[in-house]
N, C-alpha and C positions, 0 to 999 in steps of 0.2 A: 504494500500500500504506500503510495507516495506520501511524503511528509506534508503535513498541513499545520498552519499556525493555530494556536488555541483560539476558539471562537470568541471568547471574552476579550482576548488581546486584540483580535481583528477589529472589534467595535470600540475598543478602548474603555471598557467598563469592568467593574469588579464582578466577582462570581456571585455576590449578593445583590447585584443590581435588580431593581424592580422592572416591571413591564414598561412603564413610562420612560425610564432611563434608557432602556434598550432601544425603544422606538425612537427616542430623540437622537441617540448616537447613530442609528442607522440612517435617519433622515439627513443628518449632517454629512455622513460618508457618501450617501447616494448623490446628494447635490454636488459634492466636491468632485467625485470621480466618474459621474455618468459620462459615457462615451460621447454623447451629443454635445456636452459642454467642454470636451477636451480634444476636439478635432480628430477623433478617431485614434487617439493615443493608445497603443496596445497596453502599456503599463497601467494606465488609468482604467481601461476596460477590465483588466485582470483584478485590480483592487475593488472595482465596483462589483464584480461577480463574487469575489471573496466576501465582501461585506454583506451581500444579499444572501449568500449561503449561511453566513453566521446568523443573520436576522431570522431566516426561515426556521432555524432550529431553536434559537433562544426565545423567540416570541411564542412558541408553542410549548405549553407547560409539559405535555407528555414527552415530546422529543427532547426538551431541555433536561428533564429528569433522567432520561436514558443517557444523554451525553454526559451529564454530571457524574453519573454512576460508572459508565463504561467507556466514555470517550468515543472516538470515531469507530472503534471496534463494535460498540453496541449499535450504532446507527447502521452499520453495514452488515451486521451479523458476525459475531466473533467466531474465531476458529474453535473456541471451546464449546460451540453448540448453542450459544445464546442468540436466538434470532433477533434481528433488529429492523431498521428502516431501510428501504431501498433508496440509496442516495441518488440514483439516476432519476427516480420519480420525484424525490424530495427537492432537488436543486434545479429542476427544469424550468419553471415558469417565472422568469424575472419580470416579465411585462405586467403580471397581475399585481405584484407588489408596487411597481412604479405607479400604476393606476390608482392604487389605494392611497398613496401618499400625495400624489400631485394632480389627481383628477383627470388622468388620461395617460395613454401609453406614450412612449417616446415618439418624437416627430419623424424619426427615420427607423428603418429596420422592419422586417416583416413581422416578427413575433408570432407566437402561437395563439390560437384561439383557446379561450378558457375551456378546460376539459370538465365534463360532468364529475361531480363528486362521487366517490365510491360509497358503498353502503356503510352503515355505522358499525362500530366495533362492539363486541360483546365482552363485558367485564365479569369475571368470576373470581372466586377465591379458592385456594387449595391448601390443605393442611398436610405438611410433610413431617415425618419423624426427623430428629436431629441427624441421624445416620443417613437418611435419604437425601437431606439437603446437603450434607457434607460431601457425599461421594457420588451423588447423582442417581437418578432413577427414571424409569418410564412408567407413566400412568395412563390408563384409559379413563377419560373424563366425560361424563354426560353433560351436554349443554342444551338449554331450551331457548327458542327464539321465535318471534312471529314471522311467518312466511306468507306470501300472497295466496289467498284461497284459490284452490284449483277449480272449484265449482264455478265461481263468478269471475275468475282471472283477476282478482284484486279490485273489481269495481264496487263490490258491496251489494250489487243488484242481483235479484233472482235471475238465473239464466233465462234468456228470451226477453228480458226487459233491460232498460237502460236508465241511468241517472238522468234527471231532467233539470233544466235551468231553474234556479230558485226564483220564485215570483216576488219575494220580498225585496231582494237586492238586485234582481234582474241579472244575476250571474256575476256581479262584481265582487261578491264576498264581503262587502262592508256596507254599512248604512250611515247616513249623515243626519245630524239633528242640530238645528240652530237654537242657541241659547243667548238671547239678546243679539249682540252684534258678532258673537263668536260661533263658528261652525265646528262641531265635534264629530269625529268619525270613529266608528267602532266596528268590530267584526259583527257580521250579520248573525242574530240569534237563531234564525230559522235554519240556516245551512252551516252554522258554526264557522263561517269564513271560507267555506269551500266553493261557494258559487253554484253548487248543485245540490239537489236533494234526491233521496232514493225512495220512490213511492212503494216499491215492493222489495224489501230487503231480502238478501240471500239467506235461505234457511240454514245453510251449512255454517256460515260465519256470523249470522245475525246482523248482517249489514256492515260488519267491521272491515271487510275486504281482506282480512288476514286471519290465519289460524295458527295456534301454537304448534311448533314442530320440535322434535328433539333428535339429537344425533350424538354419537360418541366419537371422540377424537383421541388420538394417542399423543401425549405430550412428553417430550424428553426434557427433564429438568437437569441442567448442567451441574457438575460437582462444584460446590462452594457457594451456591445461591443462598441468599440470606433473607431474614425476616423483612417483610415489607417491600421487597423488590418485585418488579413486574416483568413477567415473561411474555413476550409477544409471539403468537402463533399466526403467521401470515395466512390470509385467504380462507380462514375457517369461521369468520364472523357472519354477520347478517348478509343474506343474499341481496343483490340489487342489479339493475340493468347496466351499471358502469363497473361491475365487479364486486365481489364480496369484501366485507370488512375483515378485520382481524379479531382474534380472541386474545384478550389481555388477562393473564392469570396472575393475581396477586398472591404472594407467598406468605403463609403463616407456618411457623415451626412449633411443633409440640414440645413442651418442656421435657427434659430428660432427667431421670432419677439420679443418674451418676455424673452427668457433665453439665457445665455451663459454657455457653459460647460467647466469645467476645471478638467479633470479626473473624479472623482466620485462626485465632487462638482458642484453646479449650482449657478448662479448669476442672479438676476433680479432687475429691478428698480421699485420703488413704489412711486407714487406721493401722498402727504398728504397735507391737508389744513394747513394754517398758524395757525389757532386756535388749531388744534390737535397737531401741533408741539410745540406750546407754552405751552399748558396746559397738554399735554400727553393724550394718548387715546389708546384704543384697536381697531385695524383696521384689515380689511380683506386684505390678501396678496395673490398674484397668486402662484400656485403650479403646477409643470409639470404633476403630477398625477391627477390633477383636484379635489382632495379631499379638503374639506373646510380647510382653514388655517387662523388663526388670530394671530397677533403679538402685543406685548405691546410696545408702544412708550413712553419713559420717558419724563417728562416735560422738555422743552428746547431743544428738538430734532432739529438738524440742517441738512441742505443738506449735503449728504455724510456720514451720520451716517449709520452704518451697523448693522443689526440684523441678527444673525446667528441662524438658526433653524436646529438643528442636526437631522439626520435621514430622512430628506425630500429631499435629493439629489438623485443621480443615484445609483442603486444597484451596489455593487462591484463585479466585475467578478471573482476576486480571492483575496487571501490574508487572513491573520488571522482575524477572527471575521466576515469577510464578511460584511453583513448589507448594509447600504446605507450611502452615503456621506451627506454633509450638504448643505442647501440652504442659500445663502447669499443675504439678502434683503437690497438693497441700497436705502436710503430714499432721495427723492427729494421734498423739501418744495415748494409749489406753492404760489407765491406772487401775490395777485390780482392786476390788473392794475387799474389806476385811474377811468376809465370809468365803471369798474365793481362794484365800491362802490356807495351805495346810500348815500344820505345826512346824514342819521342816522348812516350808517356804517362809514362814514368819521369822524363823530363826536366821535364815540366810539374809533376809532384808535387814534385820537388826544388826547382823555382822557388817553388812554394807554401810549402814548408817554410821556405825562406830568407825569404820575405816575412812569414810568421807570426812567425818568430824576430825579424825586424827590428822588427815592430810591437810585440812583447812587450818588447823592449829599450828602445824609445822610451817606452813607458808606464811602465817601472819607475822611472826617475829622477823623473818627475813625481809618482809616487805617494810616493816616499821624501821628496820635497820637502814634500809636503802633511803628512806625518807629522812632519817636523822643525819645521814652524811650530807 
């Protein structure tokens, strides 16, 4: 993929810029670099195109969120399997933006005619286990959506009949009323702004023109996807004459009894015996991937001690180096209760206390002597 400048840098705004700041920055850039104002200068045309590409992403909340999270890889569909936005479609129509800002297309250049909008997207949520989100999975998901009624072909009228022009608004879809010297216009209450009414509604859809349909799609969740992120499944959304929309799947991750997730890192608790804590030991630790894992406890380990195991966390969805995060093992030393000790065990603990006290007493004078010097 060719190198591109950061979109915020292109417009000269911060990553926290609001919609009005982004719009204002683009307007200034477009006025400055538009080819018609620069005598066909190729460099100016390139800067105008770059600014327009940046604005088309950053002015769209959904595309901006994808870019903020995944960069250009998210917009184009990352190699890790995360589907994104088709940049060829996204960056095509500069004429439309010019018309929006300046009230008409550029005075020269052929430009493209505005293309019909594709059908709406379908938004759903999906709950994954922590392991599924960490290492990826495939799920068959059922979705429901309204589709044109096949009996009336979307007209809402019983087959053999047709909608007729509304007599109240004469097909305009709105009605006007004068109040003093002011004329007010509102949607027609008879046809609800449609301009037509249906004398004989379709029995199959009760005049709605659409019926609920359901289908199942297979969604591949990439390894490392996190809570709240949105996965785009292209072409599986609402059907429409200009092409179907997409399905947007928002991720929710189920809590795990053993692990907590913090980005690409994991944290888990490990209970160890008093003897292992005092003497040090090599002990087994839990891992999300269920692969065997042993860690080394140094002698004198205390509760709250953290052992960091690099490369045993969650796979990184993006970023330099990729790889996996770290696993943070938090040690909890188990202290046996009195009724858990045998007479022999109690005797040994007493001996240990005596030995520790003797060692502490022996070190104290030496320490005091060093201070005195």
